[in-house]
C-alpha positions, 0 to 999 in steps of 0.5 A: 173698800177704798178708792183714791180720787184725783182732783183737778182744776176748780175741784182742787182749788176749791177743796185745797186737795189734789188727791183724796181717799174715800171709803165706799161699800164693796158694790159701789159705783162711780156715782157712790164715789162722787157722793162720798166725795161730796159728803167729805168735801161739800164744796164739790157738790157741783161735781155729780151735776157737770163732770164726767167720771173716769176710772183708772185713766179711762172715761167711764159711766156713772153706774160703772162699779169700782174696785178697791184701789181704783183711781177715780177722777171727775172731768169737768166740761172743757171749752176752747176756741 
């Protein structure tokens, strides 16, 4: 099954991509999507360690399943003042 990963900020800058499609197994979770993304773009190896996953514009948990056609993003921590 195929999902689209939207990349923002540092991830987009480092990878040179704004959107990437990855193929994962039918029973895949958001953690599996992150692993597929890192396998394709190793420069993004930091994503599973520091980001929070989102699926279809809503925050989610790493163990949540994905479905064919889902839009996934990995939101880095934000600081401000």
